[in-house]
C-alpha positions in Angstrom: -42.0 32.4 -3.9 -43.4 28.4 -4.5 -41.7 26.5 -1.8 -41.6 22.9 -0.5 -40.7 22.5 3.1 -39.1 19.4 4.6 -39.1 18.8 8.3 -40.3 16.4 11.0 -39.7 17.3 15.0 -42.2 19.9 16.7 -39.4 22.5 16.8 -39.5 22.7 13.0 -43.0 23.2 12.9 -42.0 27.2 13.8 -40.5 27.3 10.4 -43.3 26.1 8.7 -45.7 28.5 10.2 -43.4 31.4 9.9 -43.5 30.6 5.9 -47.3 30.5 6.1 -47.5 33.8 8.0 -45.1 35.3 5.8 -47.6 34.3 2.6 -45.2 32.0 0.8 -46.6 29.4 -1.2 -45.8 26.1 0.6 -46.9 23.9 -2.1 -46.3 20.9 -0.3 -44.5 19.6 3.1 -42.3 16.1 3.1 -42.2 14.9 6.5 -40.7 11.7 7.9 -42.8 8.4 7.3 -44.2 6.0 10.2 -41.7 4.1 12.1 -41.6 0.7 13.5 -45.3 0.3 12.3 -46.5 2.9 14.7 -49.5 5.0 12.7 -48.2 8.1 14.8 -47.7 11.5 12.3 -44.6 13.6 12.9 -45.6 17.2 14.3 -44.7 18.5 10.9 -47.0 16.6 9.5 -49.8 17.1 11.8 -49.4 20.8 11.4 -49.3 21.0 7.4 -52.3 18.8 7.3 -54.3 20.8 9.7 -53.5 23.8 7.4 -54.6 21.5 4.4 -51.0 21.3 2.7 -50.4 18.6 0.9 -48.2 16.5 2.8 -45.9 13.7 1.7 -44.4 10.9 3.8 -42.2 9.1 1.5 -40.1 5.8 2.5 -37.5 6.3 -0.1 -36.7 9.8 -0.9 -34.7 8.3 -4.0 -38.4 6.6 -5.2 -38.7 7.5 -9.1 -42.4 8.2 -8.3 -41.8 10.5 -5.4 -39.2 12.5 -7.3 -41.6 12.9 -10.5 -44.1 14.2 -8.1 -42.0 16.9 -6.5 -40.5 17.6 -10.1 -44.4 18.5 -11.1 -44.2 21.3 -8.5 -41.6 23.6 -10.2 -40.7 24.7 -7.0 -38.5 27.7 -6.7 -37.1 27.0 -3.2 -36.9 23.9 -1.0 -36.4 24.5 2.8 -35.3 21.8 5.0 -35.2 21.9 8.9 -34.5 19.0 11.0 -36.1 16.3 8.2 -34.1 13.5 9.4 -32.9 12.1 6.1 -30.2 13.1 3.6 -31.8 14.4 0.3 -30.5 12.4 -2.6 -28.8 14.3 -5.7 -32.1 14.0 -8.1 -34.0 16.3 -5.5 -31.0 18.6 -5.0 -31.0 19.7 -9.0 -35.3 20.6 -8.8 -35.5 23.7 -7.7 -34.6 26.8 -9.4 -33.0 28.5 -6.3 -31.4 25.1 -4.6 -32.1 23.5 -1.5 -31.5 25.8 1.9 -30.9 24.0 5.3 -31.1 25.4 8.5 -28.5 23.5 10.7 -28.1 24.4 14.6 -24.5 25.3 14.6 -21.5 27.6 13.3 -20.8 25.2 10.6 -18.2 23.5 9.9 -18.4 23.0 13.3 -20.8 20.2 14.6 -22.0 19.0 11.3 -24.0 16.0 11.7 -27.3 15.0 13.7 -26.8 16.5 17.0 -25.0 19.5 17.3 -27.1 21.2 20.0 -26.4 18.1 22.1 -23.0 17.7 21.5 -22.1 21.7 21.9 -23.8 21.4 25.4 -22.2 18.2 26.3 -18.6 19.6 25.4 -19.4 23.1 27.4 -19.1 25.2 24.3 -19.5 28.9 24.9 -21.4 29.9 21.9 -23.4 28.4 19.1 -25.2 29.5 16.5 -27.6 29.1 13.1 -26.2 28.2 9.9 -28.1 28.5 6.7 -26.2 26.9 4.0 -26.8 25.5 0.4 -27.4 21.5 0.3 -25.0 19.4 -1.5 -24.6 15.6 -2.0 -22.4 15.1 1.5 -23.1 15.7 5.2 -23.5 19.5 5.9 -20.8 20.5 3.8 -22.3 22.8 1.6 -21.7 26.8 0.8 -22.4 28.9 3.7 -25.3 31.5 3.0 -25.4 33.3 6.4 -24.8 32.1 9.9 -26.1 33.7 13.2 -24.0 33.3 16.6 -25.5 32.7 20.1 -23.8 32.9 23.3 -24.9 30.1 25.6 -26.3 30.6 28.8 -25.6 29.1 31.8 -29.1 27.6 32.0 -29.3 26.9 28.6 -30.0 23.1 28.1 -30.9 21.1 25.1 -34.6 21.6 24.6 -34.4 25.4 25.7 -31.6 26.0 23.1 -33.7 24.2 20.4 -36.1 26.7 20.8 -34.1 30.0 21.1 -31.9 28.7 17.9 -35.2 27.9 16.0 -36.1 31.6 16.9 -33.1 32.7 15.5 -33.8 30.9 12.1 -37.2 32.3 12.3 -36.3 35.6 12.4 -34.0 35.5 9.6 -35.6 33.5 6.9 -36.5 36.7 4.7 -33.1 38.1 5.0 -31.8 34.5 3.9 -34.1 34.1 0.9 -32.9 37.6 -0.4 -29.3 36.8 0.0 -29.8 33.4 -1.7 -31.8 34.7 -4.7 -28.4 36.1 -5.7 -27.1 32.7 -6.1 -23.5 33.9 -5.6 -21.3 35.1 -2.7 -21.7 32.3 -0.2 -19.0 30.9 1.6 -17.3 28.0 1.4 -16.9 25.8 4.7 -13.2 24.9 5.7 -12.7 21.4 5.9 -9.8 21.6 8.3 -12.2 23.1 10.9 -15.0 20.6 10.7 -16.2 18.6 13.4 -19.0 16.0 13.5 -21.7 15.7 16.1 -22.9 12.0 15.9 -26.4 10.7 16.7 -27.2 10.6 20.5 -27.4 6.5 21.4 -29.6 5.8 24.7 -26.6 4.1 25.9 -24.9 7.6 26.5 -27.7 8.6 28.9 -26.2 6.5 31.8 -24.1 8.6 34.1 -20.4 7.9 34.6 -20.1 9.0 38.2 -16.2 8.4 37.5 -16.4 11.7 35.4 -15.8 15.3 36.9 -18.5 17.0 37.9 -18.6 19.5 35.4 -19.0 17.2 32.7 -21.8 15.2 34.5 -23.5 18.6 34.4 -23.0 19.3 30.9 -24.1 15.9 29.7 -27.1 16.6 31.7 -28.0 19.7 30.0 -27.3 18.4 26.6 -29.9 15.2 27.1 -33.1 17.3 28.2 -34.6 16.3 24.5 -33.9 12.7 25.3 -32.7 10.1 26.0 -32.6 12.1 29.6 -29.6 11.4 31.8 -30.0 8.6 34.4 -28.6 7.1 37.0 -29.7 3.8 39.4 -30.0 4.4 43.0 -31.2 1.6 45.1 -32.1 -0.3 42.4 -34.4 2.5 40.9 -33.7 4.3 37.5 -33.8 8.2 38.2 -33.9 10.4 35.4 -32.0 13.6 36.0 -33.1 16.8 34.5 -30.9 19.4 35.9 -28.3 19.7 38.4 -24.9 21.9 39.5 -22.0 21.1 40.4 -20.7 21.7 44.1 -17.3 21.2 46.3 -16.8 17.9 47.9 -13.0 17.0 49.3 -14.1 14.1 51.0 -13.0 10.2 50.3 -16.2 8.8 49.4 -16.3 6.7 46.0 -18.1 8.3 43.0 -21.6 7.3 42.7 -21.9 7.5 46.8 -25.0 9.8 48.2 -23.6 12.2 50.8 -26.3 14.6 51.3 -30.0 14.7 50.9 -31.9 17.5 52.5 -34.8 19.8 51.2 -32.6 21.5 48.7 -30.2 18.9 47.3 -29.4 15.6 46.6 -25.7 15.1 46.4 -23.8 12.3 44.7 -20.1 12.1 44.6 -18.2 12.4 41.3 -14.5 13.0 40.3 -12.9 15.5 42.2 -16.2 17.2 43.1 -19.9 16.4 43.5 -23.1 16.8 41.6 -26.1 18.3 43.2 -29.4 17.0 41.7 -32.1 19.8 41.3 -34.6 18.3 39.1 -35.6 14.6 39.0 -38.1 12.1 37.6 -38.7 8.8 39.0 -40.2 6.0 37.0 -43.5 6.5 35.7 -43.8 10.1 37.8 -43.6 13.5 36.7 -40.4 15.5 37.0 -40.2 17.0 40.4 -37.7 19.2 42.4 -35.4 17.8 45.1 -37.5 19.5 47.9 -40.8 17.8 46.6 -38.9 14.3 46.6 -37.5 14.8 50.2 -41.1 15.8 51.1 -42.6 12.6 49.6 -41.6 10.1 52.4 -41.9 7.3 49.7 -40.1 4.0 50.2 -37.3 5.6 47.9 -36.7 8.3 49.9 -37.0 6.2 53.3 -34.2 4.4 52.0 -31.5 7.3 51.2 -32.6 8.7 54.7 -31.7 5.4 56.1 -28.6 5.0 54.3 -27.4 8.5 55.2 -28.3 8.0 58.8 -26.3 4.6 59.1 
């Protein structure tokens, strides 16, 4: 089967690698163009070029020359996974077997840009991968197949991204067979639809007036960036892992109440959050134990504060 693949970030490389491993004829790869005048190519672009695949970096998917170029390939199928742009109708109509999008949620739940992050943020118990036919709207096309995954306690955005991508890879060939029938697909229920809006940097700042469970869910949801952060003694601290703990005292939210080898505890609304992994500006990710042992100026400030 002659395929054109659309993708951009590192995790979508796994799908491209699977297509190549299964001897599909990937005629060309389309990936995001350069941003902000930086000449950095996407991970998919770098992988594609390393495999000597024709690689396109269109600035405008609606450009007539670009559309004619894709049309000339006479591809059977387009596969889209985390490309980052909406395909115009002129592209969708080109391939014989349509355009399959791989989406990391159980559609119609969490349509949009950040389904993994929003599922974790809301504390969802399950999610999954949906293969669907692209139409002219955002993630509204007919469902070819979907595969459920039960979210584990230790799952965070980067880990869940990898797990769902592997589920997609494991079912690619099965979906190709289903799609070749061009019938029997399931229409999405619009009444059940929800939307996963794009993550903005401002959302990374922790509001300690929220409850510990919500704060920990947010921290899990942001490991793929922008990483959750807070400011302590004038230092912006990125928080990579935390857990909720019991606290029934009277200190205000945002107050440090405990710091030892195992925990750095901060008061939230009706409880507290114990930070387990963190990152100081310009430094590597470390455990709370490593921070406690570092005897840095920042650590000394915390200890002095707690021993007032």
